[in-house]
VEXDREN-2710 file (C-alpha; in Angstrom, 1 decimal):
% VEXDREN-2710
k/r/px/py/pz
1/VAL/52.1/42.4/10.4
2/VAL/51.1/44.4/7.3
3/GLY/49.6/47.6/8.3
4/LEU/51.3/48.0/11.6
5/VAL/53.5/51.0/10.7
6/ALA/50.6/52.8/8.9
7/GLY/48.3/52.4/11.8
8/LEU/50.7/53.7/14.5
9/ALA/49.7/57.4/13.9
10/ARG/46.4/56.6/15.7
11/THR/46.0/55.7/19.3
12/GLU/45.5/52.0/18.5
13/ALA/46.8/50.0/15.6
14/VAL/44.9/46.8/14.6
15/LEU/46.8/44.2/12.7
16/PRO/44.8/42.4/9.9
17/ALA/43.7/38.8/10.6
18/GLY/45.3/37.4/7.4
19/ARG/49.0/37.4/8.4
20/SER/51.9/36.6/6.0
21/LYS/54.1/33.6/6.7
22/ALA/57.1/35.4/5.1
23/PRO/60.5/34.9/6.6
24/TYR/61.4/37.3/9.5
25/VAL/64.6/38.9/8.4
26/VAL/63.5/42.5/9.1
27/ALA/64.0/44.7/12.2
28/GLY/61.7/43.7/15.0
29/ALA/62.2/40.0/14.7
30/ALA/62.1/37.9/17.8
31/THR/64.8/35.4/18.8
32/GLY/62.3/33.5/20.9
33/PRO/59.3/34.1/23.1
34/LEU/58.8/37.8/24.0
35/VAL/56.4/37.0/26.9
36/GLY/56.9/34.7/29.8
37/PRO/55.8/31.0/29.8
38/ARG/52.4/31.7/31.2
39/LEU/51.4/33.7/28.0
40/ALA/53.7/32.1/25.6
41/ARG/51.7/28.9/25.5
42/ALA/49.0/30.6/23.5
43/MET/51.4/32.2/21.0
44/ASP/53.0/30.8/17.9
45/ASP/56.2/32.2/16.2
46/LEU/54.2/34.6/14.1
47/ASP/52.6/36.1/17.2
48/HIS/56.0/36.5/18.9
49/HIS/57.1/38.2/15.7
50/CYS/54.2/40.6/16.0
51/VAL/55.3/41.5/19.5
52/GLY/58.8/42.2/18.2
53/ARG/57.4/44.4/15.4
54/THR/55.3/46.3/18.0
55/LEU/58.4/46.9/20.2
56/GLU/60.3/48.1/17.1
57/TYR/57.8/50.5/15.7
58/ALA/55.0/51.4/18.2
59/PRO/55.4/54.6/20.2
60/ASP/55.1/54.4/24.0
61/ASN/51.5/54.1/25.2
62/HIS/50.1/53.1/21.8
63/ARG/48.0/49.9/21.8
64/VAL/48.6/47.3/19.0
65/ARG/46.2/44.4/18.8
66/TRP/45.6/41.4/16.5
67/GLN/43.7/38.2/16.5
68/SER/44.9/34.8/15.4
69/GLU/42.8/33.4/12.6
70/THR/43.8/29.8/13.6
71/ASN/42.9/29.7/17.2
72/ASN/40.6/32.7/17.8
73/THR/43.0/34.2/20.3
74/ALA/43.2/38.0/20.7
75/TYR/46.5/39.8/21.5
76/LEU/47.3/43.2/22.8
77/VAL/50.7/44.8/23.3
78/VAL/51.3/48.3/24.7
79/PRO/54.9/49.6/25.0
80/VAL/54.9/51.7/28.2
81/ARG/58.5/52.8/28.5
82/THR/61.6/53.1/26.3
83/PHE/65.0/53.1/27.9
84/GLN/68.7/52.2/27.4
85/ASN/70.2/49.5/29.6
86/GLN/73.6/49.8/31.2
87/GLY/75.1/48.2/28.1
88/GLY/73.6/50.9/25.9
89/LEU/70.9/48.6/24.3
90/TYR/67.6/50.0/23.3
91/CYS/64.9/48.4/25.5
92/ARG/61.2/48.6/26.0
93/GLU/58.9/47.8/29.0
94/TYR/55.5/46.6/27.8
95/LEU/52.2/45.2/28.7
96/ALA/51.2/42.0/26.9
97/SER/47.7/40.6/27.0
98/VAL/46.4/37.3/25.6
99/THR/42.6/36.6/25.5
100/VAL/41.5/33.0/25.0
101/GLY/37.9/32.1/25.4
102/GLY/37.0/35.5/26.7
103/LYS/39.5/35.2/29.6
104/ALA/42.4/37.7/29.4
105/GLN/45.9/37.0/30.9
106/GLU/48.3/39.9/31.2
107/ALA/52.0/40.3/31.9
108/LEU/54.4/43.1/32.2
109/ALA/57.6/42.4/30.4
110/SER/60.9/44.0/29.2
111/ALA/62.9/43.2/26.2
112/CYS/66.0/44.7/24.6
113/ARG/67.0/44.9/20.9
114/ALA/70.3/43.3/20.1
115/ALA/72.8/44.8/17.6
116/ASN/71.4/42.5/14.9
117/GLY/67.9/43.9/15.3
118/THR/66.3/41.0/17.2
119/TRP/64.4/41.4/20.5
120/LYS/65.2/39.3/23.5
121/LEU/63.0/39.1/26.6
122/LEU/64.5/40.4/29.9
123/LEU/61.8/39.8/32.5
124/SER/58.1/39.0/32.6
125/ASP/55.4/38.6/35.2
END
């Protein structure tokens, strides 16, 4: 996820292919899948972490993409709306896309950031 924050000033941030396997104890960590089961099958823990980092740092309508070096899968996440839920939690609605073998699958999802900084999925297509 190195380079995500620096790249957000542009319209699209691209995460480098060589991703660190460092522990995820920073803001933006995920407590589980951040996309529904249809897309989650193609994602590993590091990919879910990248989604969490995108939700934490990317402004609305900015595209963040990366490609897995292990399974040649491309990912795209676009936060589309930021809001507070009734409990006062910071939440994001976002579009997630996973492209495997040239075929893209998309889902619209929402997640909220808990007090400990982790993101939890609310709903997904």
